[in-house]
C-alpha positions as CSV (number, residue, x, y, z in Angstrom):
1,M,106.3,136.6,104.0
2,G,110.0,137.6,104.1
3,E,112.1,134.6,105.2
4,R,110.8,131.3,104.0
5,V,108.9,129.4,106.7
6,K,109.6,125.7,107.3
7,I,106.5,123.7,108.0
8,E,106.5,120.2,109.4
9,I,103.9,117.8,107.9
10,M,102.4,115.1,110.1
11,D,100.3,112.7,108.0
12,T,97.5,110.9,109.8
13,T,96.0,108.8,107.0
14,L,96.6,105.6,108.9
15,R,94.9,106.9,112.1
16,D,92.4,109.6,111.5
17,G,92.1,108.6,107.8
18,E,91.2,105.1,108.8
19,Q,88.3,106.5,110.8
20,T,86.6,107.3,107.5
21,S,83.3,105.4,107.4
22,G,83.8,102.0,105.8
23,V,87.7,102.2,105.6
24,S,89.9,99.6,107.2
25,F,93.4,98.8,106.3
26,V,95.0,95.4,106.9
27,P,98.4,95.4,108.5
28,H,100.4,94.9,105.3
29,E,98.5,97.8,103.7
30,K,99.3,100.0,106.6
31,L,103.0,99.1,106.3
32,M,102.9,99.9,102.5
33,I,101.3,103.3,103.1
34,A,103.7,104.2,105.9
35,R,106.6,103.3,103.6
36,L,105.2,105.4,100.8
37,L,104.6,108.4,103.2
38,L,108.0,108.3,104.9
39,E,110.3,107.2,102.1
40,D,108.6,108.4,98.9
41,L,106.6,111.5,99.9
42,K,109.1,112.3,102.7
43,V,106.5,113.5,105.3
44,D,108.1,114.5,108.6
45,R,105.9,112.2,110.8
46,V,103.2,109.6,110.5
47,E,100.5,108.8,113.0
48,V,99.7,105.1,112.3
49,A,97.1,103.9,114.9
50,S,95.3,104.4,118.1
51,A,96.5,102.4,121.1
52,R,94.5,99.5,122.5
53,V,92.2,99.2,119.5
54,S,92.7,95.6,118.4
55,D,95.2,92.8,117.8
56,G,95.3,93.7,114.1
57,E,96.2,97.3,115.0
58,F,99.0,96.0,117.4
59,E,100.4,93.8,114.6
60,A,100.3,96.7,112.1
61,V,102.2,99.1,114.5
62,K,104.7,96.4,115.3
63,M,105.4,95.8,111.6
64,I,105.7,99.5,110.8
65,C,108.0,100.1,113.8
66,D,110.3,97.1,113.0
67,W,110.6,98.4,109.4
68,A,111.1,102.0,110.6
69,A,113.8,101.0,113.1
70,R,115.8,99.3,110.4
71,R,115.6,102.5,108.2
72,N,116.4,104.9,111.1
73,L,112.9,106.4,110.9
74,L,111.4,105.2,114.2
75,H,111.3,108.7,115.7
76,K,108.9,109.6,112.9
77,V,106.2,107.0,113.8
78,E,103.5,108.1,116.3
79,V,100.5,106.4,117.9
80,L,97.5,108.1,119.5
81,G,97.2,107.3,123.2
82,F,94.9,108.1,126.1
83,V,95.1,109.6,129.5
84,D,94.7,106.2,131.2
85,G,97.5,105.8,133.6
86,H,100.1,103.3,132.3
87,T,97.8,101.4,129.8
88,S,98.4,103.3,126.6
89,V,102.0,103.9,127.2
90,D,102.6,100.2,127.9
91,W,100.7,99.2,124.8
92,I,102.8,101.6,122.7
93,Q,106.1,100.5,124.4
94,S,105.3,96.9,123.6
95,T,104.8,97.6,119.8
96,G,108.3,99.1,119.7
97,C,106.9,102.6,119.0
98,R,108.7,105.6,120.7
99,V,106.2,108.4,120.4
100,I,102.8,108.9,122.0
101,N,100.3,111.5,120.9
102,L,98.3,111.9,124.1
103,L,94.6,112.8,123.7
104,C,93.8,115.4,126.3
105,K,90.7,117.6,126.6
106,G,91.0,121.0,125.0
107,S,87.7,122.4,126.1
108,L,86.1,122.8,129.6
109,K,82.9,121.2,128.3
110,H,84.8,118.0,127.3
111,C,86.7,118.0,130.6
112,T,83.7,118.4,132.9
113,H,81.0,116.6,130.9
114,Q,82.9,113.7,129.3
115,L,85.6,113.0,131.8
116,K,83.6,114.4,134.8
117,K,86.9,115.9,136.1
118,T,87.9,119.3,137.3
119,P,90.7,121.0,135.2
120,E,93.1,120.5,138.1
121,E,92.4,116.7,138.2
122,H,92.8,116.4,134.4
123,I,96.1,118.2,134.4
124,E,97.4,115.9,137.2
125,D,96.3,112.8,135.3
126,I,98.1,114.1,132.1
127,I,101.3,114.9,134.1
128,N,101.3,111.3,135.5
129,V,101.2,109.8,132.0
130,V,103.9,112.2,130.8
131,H,106.2,111.3,133.7
132,Y,105.6,107.5,133.1
133,A,106.4,108.0,129.3
134,D,109.6,109.9,130.4
135,E,110.7,106.9,132.5
136,L,110.3,104.6,129.4
137,D,112.0,107.2,127.2
138,I,108.9,107.6,125.0
139,A,108.5,111.1,123.5
140,V,105.1,112.9,124.2
141,N,103.0,115.2,122.0
142,V,99.6,116.2,123.2
143,Y,96.3,116.8,121.4
144,L,94.0,119.4,123.0
145,E,90.9,117.7,121.8
146,D,88.0,120.1,120.8
147,W,90.5,123.0,121.2
148,S,88.4,125.1,118.7
149,N,85.4,125.0,121.0
150,G,87.7,125.5,124.0
151,M,89.0,128.8,122.5
152,K,85.5,129.8,121.6
153,D,83.7,129.1,124.9
154,S,86.4,128.6,127.6
155,P,89.8,130.2,126.6
156,E,90.7,130.5,130.3
157,Y,90.5,126.7,130.6
158,V,92.9,126.3,127.6
159,F,95.4,128.6,129.1
160,Q,95.1,126.9,132.5
161,L,95.8,123.6,130.8
162,M,98.8,125.0,128.9
163,D,100.2,126.6,132.1
164,G,99.8,123.4,134.0
165,L,101.7,121.4,131.3
166,K,104.4,123.8,130.0
167,A,107.0,122.8,132.5
168,T,106.9,119.1,131.3
169,S,108.8,117.3,128.6
170,I,105.9,117.6,126.1
171,K,107.4,118.4,122.6
172,R,104.4,119.5,120.6
173,Y,101.0,120.9,121.4
174,M,98.6,119.8,118.7
175,L,95.5,122.0,118.3
176,P,92.6,120.2,116.5
177,D,89.4,121.7,115.2
178,T,87.8,118.4,116.2
179,L,84.3,119.2,115.1
180,G,85.3,121.2,112.0
181,I,83.6,124.4,113.2
182,L,86.2,127.1,112.6
183,N,86.6,129.5,109.7
184,P,90.0,131.0,108.7
185,L,89.4,134.3,110.6
186,Q,88.8,132.4,113.8
187,V,91.9,130.2,113.2
188,I,94.0,133.4,112.9
189,E,92.5,134.9,116.0
190,Y,92.9,131.8,118.2
191,M,96.3,130.7,116.9
192,R,97.7,134.2,117.5
193,K,96.4,134.1,121.1
194,M,98.2,130.8,121.6
195,K,101.4,132.2,120.0
196,K,101.2,135.4,122.1
197,H,100.8,133.5,125.4
198,Y,103.3,130.7,124.5
199,P,105.8,132.1,122.0
200,D,108.3,129.3,122.4
201,M,105.9,126.3,122.1
202,H,105.7,124.1,119.0
203,F,102.1,124.1,117.8
204,D,100.5,121.8,115.2
205,F,97.1,122.5,113.7
206,H,94.7,119.7,112.8
207,A,91.8,120.7,110.6
208,H,88.5,118.9,109.7
209,N,86.6,119.6,106.5
210,D,82.9,119.8,107.7
211,Y,82.4,123.3,106.1
212,D,84.9,122.6,103.2
213,L,87.3,124.9,105.0
214,A,90.0,122.5,106.1
215,V,92.6,123.7,103.5
216,S,91.7,127.4,104.1
217,N,92.0,126.9,107.9
218,V,95.4,125.2,107.5
219,L,96.7,128.2,105.6
220,A,95.3,130.6,108.2
221,A,97.2,128.6,110.8
222,V,100.4,128.9,108.8
223,L,99.9,132.7,108.5
224,S,99.6,132.8,112.3
225,G,102.9,131.1,113.0
226,V,102.0,127.4,113.4
227,K,105.0,125.0,113.1
228,G,103.3,121.8,112.0
229,L,100.2,120.7,110.1
230,H,98.2,117.4,110.0
231,T,97.1,116.1,106.7
232,T,95.8,112.9,105.1
233,I,96.1,111.4,101.6
234,N,93.0,112.3,99.6
235,G,91.6,114.1,102.6
236,L,90.4,110.9,104.2
237,G,89.1,111.2,107.8
238,E,85.9,110.9,109.7
239,R,82.8,112.8,108.5
240,A,83.9,115.2,105.8
241,G,87.6,114.3,106.3
242,N,90.8,116.2,106.9
243,A,93.0,118.5,104.9
244,P,94.3,116.7,101.8
245,L,98.1,116.6,101.7
246,A,98.3,117.3,97.9
247,S,96.3,120.6,98.1
248,V,98.1,121.7,101.3
249,Q,101.5,121.1,99.8
250,A,100.7,123.0,96.5
251,I,99.3,126.0,98.3
252,L,102.1,126.2,100.9
253,K,104.7,126.2,98.1
254,D,102.9,128.4,95.5
255,H,101.1,130.9,97.7
256,F,103.5,131.2,100.7
257,S,106.8,130.0,99.4
258,A,106.8,127.8,102.5
259,L,109.3,125.0,102.7
260,T,108.3,121.4,103.4
261,N,110.2,118.1,102.8
262,I,107.4,116.7,100.6
263,D,108.4,115.2,97.2
264,E,105.5,116.5,95.1
265,S,106.3,114.2,92.2
266,R,105.1,111.2,94.2
267,L,101.8,112.7,95.3
268,N,99.7,111.2,92.5
269,D,101.1,107.7,92.8
270,V,100.6,107.6,96.6
271,S,97.0,109.0,96.1
272,R,96.2,106.1,93.8
273,V,97.5,103.5,96.2
274,V,95.5,104.9,99.0
275,E,92.4,105.2,96.8
276,S,92.8,101.5,95.9
277,Y,93.4,100.3,99.5
278,S,90.7,102.5,101.1
279,G,88.0,101.9,98.4
280,I,87.2,105.6,98.6
281,V,87.2,106.8,95.0
282,I,88.9,110.2,94.3
283,P,86.4,112.6,92.7
284,A,87.4,113.3,89.1
285,N,87.6,117.0,89.9
286,K,89.6,116.8,93.1
287,P,92.4,119.4,92.8
288,I,95.9,118.0,92.1
289,V,95.0,114.3,92.1
290,G,91.6,114.1,90.4
291,E,91.4,112.3,87.1
292,N,90.2,115.4,85.2
293,V,92.1,118.3,86.7
294,F,94.8,118.4,84.1
295,T,92.4,117.8,81.3
296,Q,91.3,120.7,79.1
297,V,88.1,120.1,77.2
298,A,87.3,123.6,75.8
299,G,88.9,124.2,72.4
300,V,89.7,127.8,73.3
301,H,92.0,126.5,76.0
302,A,93.9,124.2,73.7
303,D,94.2,127.0,71.2
304,G,95.7,129.3,74.0
305,D,98.1,126.5,75.1
306,N,99.3,126.3,71.5
307,K,99.9,130.0,71.6
308,N,102.3,130.2,74.5
309,N,100.5,128.3,77.3
310,L,97.9,131.0,78.0
311,Y,95.8,128.7,80.1
312,C,98.5,127.2,82.3
313,N,99.1,128.1,86.0
314,D,101.8,127.0,88.4
315,L,100.0,123.7,88.9
316,L,102.0,122.0,86.1
317,P,101.0,118.3,86.0
318,E,104.6,117.1,85.6
319,R,105.2,118.6,89.1
320,F,102.9,115.9,90.5
321,G,104.1,113.1,88.3
322,R,101.3,113.6,85.8
323,K,100.8,115.1,82.3
324,R,98.3,117.6,80.8
325,E,95.7,116.0,78.6
326,Y,93.2,117.4,76.2
327,A,89.9,115.6,76.4
328,L,87.8,115.3,73.4
329,G,84.1,116.1,73.4
330,K,81.6,118.3,71.7
331,T,83.3,121.5,72.7
332,S,86.7,120.4,71.6
333,G,87.3,122.5,68.5
334,K,90.1,121.9,66.0
335,A,92.9,123.3,68.2
336,N,92.2,120.7,70.8
337,I,92.0,117.8,68.4
338,R,95.1,119.1,66.6
339,K,97.0,119.1,69.9
340,N,96.0,115.5,70.5
341,L,96.9,114.4,67.0
342,E,100.3,116.2,67.3
343,D,101.0,114.2,70.5
344,L,100.4,111.1,68.4
345,G,102.6,112.3,65.6
346,L,99.6,112.6,63.1
347,E,99.1,115.5,60.7
348,L,95.9,116.1,58.8
349,D,94.9,118.6,56.1
350,E,92.0,121.0,56.8
351,D,89.3,118.9,55.1
352,S,90.3,115.8,57.1
353,M,90.4,117.9,60.3
354,R,86.9,119.0,59.7
355,K,85.6,115.5,59.2
356,V,87.4,114.2,62.4
357,T,86.1,117.1,64.4
358,E,82.5,116.4,63.3
359,R,82.9,112.8,64.2
360,I,84.2,113.6,67.7
361,I,81.3,116.1,68.3
362,E,78.9,113.4,67.2
363,L,80.4,110.9,69.7
364,G,80.5,113.6,72.4
365,D,76.7,114.2,71.9
366,K,76.2,110.5,72.8
367,K,77.9,111.1,76.1
368,E,80.8,108.9,75.0
369,L,84.2,109.5,76.5
370,V,86.8,110.0,73.7
371,T,90.4,109.5,74.8
372,Q,93.5,110.4,72.9
373,E,94.1,106.7,72.2
374,D,90.8,106.5,70.3
375,L,91.9,109.2,67.9
376,P,93.8,107.0,65.4
377,Y,90.7,104.8,65.2
378,I,88.4,107.7,64.7
379,V,90.7,109.1,62.1
380,S,91.0,105.7,60.4
381,D,87.2,105.3,60.6
382,V,86.5,108.8,59.1
383,L,89.1,108.9,56.4
384,K,89.0,105.2,55.5
385,H,92.7,105.1,54.4
386,G,93.9,103.1,57.4
387,V,95.9,105.5,59.5
388,V,96.0,102.7,62.0
389,S,96.5,99.5,60.3
390,E,95.1,96.6,62.3
391,K,98.2,94.5,62.5
392,V,96.7,92.6,65.5
393,K,93.3,90.9,64.9
394,L,91.3,88.7,67.1
395,K,90.2,85.8,64.9
396,S,88.1,84.0,67.5
397,Y,87.9,83.3,71.2
398,I,85.9,81.4,73.7
399,V,85.6,82.1,77.4
400,T,83.8,79.8,79.8
401,L,82.4,80.3,83.2
402,A,81.3,77.3,85.2
403,H,80.4,77.2,88.9
404,G,83.1,75.7,91.0
405,L,85.7,75.8,88.2
406,K,88.2,78.5,87.2
407,P,87.2,80.5,84.1
408,M,88.9,79.3,80.9
409,A,89.8,81.1,77.7
410,T,90.9,79.9,74.3
411,V,92.2,82.7,72.0
412,R,93.2,82.7,68.3
413,M,95.0,85.8,67.2
414,E,96.5,87.1,63.9
415,I,99.6,89.2,64.5
416,N,101.2,90.6,61.3
417,G,99.6,88.0,59.2
418,K,100.5,85.0,61.3
419,E,98.0,83.0,63.4
420,F,98.6,82.0,67.1
421,E,96.4,80.1,69.5
422,E,96.7,79.6,73.2
423,N,94.5,78.8,76.2
424,S,94.6,79.5,79.9
425,N,92.6,79.7,83.0
426,G,92.3,82.7,85.3
427,D,90.6,84.4,88.2
428,G,87.9,85.8,85.9
429,Q,86.9,85.5,82.3
430,Y,88.9,88.6,81.3
431,D,91.9,87.5,83.4
432,A,91.9,84.1,81.6
433,F,91.7,85.9,78.2
434,V,94.7,88.1,79.1
435,R,96.7,85.2,80.5
436,A,96.3,83.3,77.2
437,L,97.3,86.5,75.3
438,R,100.4,86.9,77.5
439,K,101.4,83.3,76.6
440,I,101.4,84.2,72.9
441,Y,103.4,87.4,73.5
442,K,105.9,86.3,76.1
443,V,106.3,82.6,75.5
444,T,105.8,82.2,71.8
445,L,107.0,85.6,70.5
446,G,109.4,86.3,73.4
447,R,108.1,89.9,73.7
448,K,107.2,92.1,76.6
449,F,103.6,92.4,77.5
450,P,102.2,95.6,79.1
451,M,101.2,95.8,82.7
452,L,97.5,96.5,83.4
453,T,97.6,99.3,86.1
454,N,93.9,100.3,86.3
455,Y,90.6,98.9,85.1
456,A,87.5,101.0,85.3
457,V,84.0,100.0,84.2
458,T,81.2,102.5,83.7
459,I,77.7,102.3,82.5
460,P,76.5,105.5,80.8
461,P,73.9,107.5,82.7
462,G,70.4,106.1,82.7
463,G,72.0,102.6,82.2
464,R,69.7,99.6,82.1
465,T,70.7,96.0,82.0
466,D,71.0,96.2,78.2
467,A,73.0,99.4,78.4
468,F,76.5,99.8,76.9
469,V,79.4,99.1,79.2
470,Q,82.4,101.2,78.8
471,T,85.7,99.8,80.0
472,V,88.7,102.1,80.3
473,I,92.0,100.2,80.9
474,T,95.2,101.9,81.9
475,W,98.4,100.2,80.7
476,S,102.0,100.8,81.4
477,F,104.6,99.8,78.7
478,E,108.2,100.8,78.2
479,D,107.9,103.6,80.8
480,K,104.8,105.0,79.0
481,V,101.3,105.0,80.6
482,F,98.3,105.1,78.3
483,R,94.6,104.3,78.3
484,T,92.4,102.4,75.9
485,R,88.7,102.1,75.9
486,G,86.2,99.6,74.7
487,L,82.4,99.9,74.4
488,D,80.1,97.0,74.2
489,A,76.9,95.6,75.7
490,D,79.0,92.9,77.4
491,Q,81.6,93.8,80.0
492,T,84.2,91.1,79.0
493,E,83.7,92.0,75.3
494,A,84.3,95.7,76.1
495,A,87.5,94.9,78.0
496,I,88.7,92.7,75.1
497,K,88.0,95.6,72.6
498,A,90.1,97.9,74.8
499,T,92.8,95.3,74.9
500,L,92.9,94.9,71.2
501,K,93.3,98.7,70.8
502,M,96.3,98.4,73.2
503,L,97.9,95.6,71.2
504,N,97.7,97.6,68.0
505,I,99.2,100.6,69.8
506,I,102.2,98.6,71.1
507,E,102.6,96.9,67.7
508,S,103.5,100.2,66.2
509,E,105.9,100.8,69.1
510,Y,107.6,97.4,68.3
511,E,108.0,98.6,64.7
512,N,109.7,101.8,66.0
513,I,112.0,99.8,68.2
514,D,112.8,97.4,65.4
């Protein structure tokens, strides 16, 4: 593409993303996400709300704008407003926000059927709002809503609208595929027409993913000379969502050498925060941010990676603040298992390797997920010569749950041959158990205790009430992140098993420190 193109990223997770069915962010969550987007990910602009929606929305915008003003980022915060005389502009002004994204009609159908206005009347209404915003020193971008259908069915209307507005102070013309109907060839055709008619205008493209073409359409827009793109974290958005920032960023960089300000290494962390706040789970196979996308299962891939990274592409996990993992299952093969063992610093002879491989295949057949942290236990189990010595043992515990009272736990542990006992209450049975443990480690032993960063419970397919419960807990300790897993018919017991595995792992870390 010759000279490297600079693309501006506008993230609309907090506005269009919040229109995802069932998603609603409270004000402090909105502030947290806005901070992550602007300060950590370094997106160029954020659209944080729609005007006039609710008091909660007003509070959220005010909080974000107060924070952004102190950080000199206020010009990057935008709110969607409507062609409604002074109403939207006044609402935005009173939140402290300085940019309105004005929703205009980009197709003749929308203009005549929804607004019941002639194009001339609509243009006049828009200009009145723009002039009023100018008086209050509020910057204006416009959305041409349903622009994709406008270009398809009534291009002369789109050009009439642009001609009517081009002499105003409008900074950006944002072209949405509102109903997600375009394919990349149409995007190229329509975007080139816009660029040809208005070579000096700043155009943004806003994709929707109804045909799973949002990312492809975004790239077609870049090829056609668009200046800005709209994305959301994890592709949130109404119906099938918007273009996901992580995928857009990776493709812009790797396929077009385009420049953005995005800090890729923060993409994974921000995705997890938004996943947690939105309650919309990221599919395990979602590119870049999915749980499984840097996990090789097939043994032949691990073998190739051992022999000069034959199965790696430019999407190195470290780029996105992650690391490549080798999952263990029935297709693992020795190379894969060896790679996992090497990571743990364990070396086995061929005979032992064979036995461990057989055991993992057997577990894989039962549909059990085997993580790297399980390996020492499997090795120990298979070879019976205690590769992992259980330095931390749970001697006994009791957890109580009574209606109207906080759950209580009493725990007796043996750590390196010494017994300790503590009790605590908590918000749940497992929480009470962990609090009692934390007392033993932090108060009695004066040691650090890992942070629990994620807790996932699954019931194997076909699960009934007596099914096994699998609990996978993610811990962070001494700048390392690792997962441990417990399997049991009782959820609390499964979590406790996973916790014991973790305690034995960090016990060996303590020995290394000492």
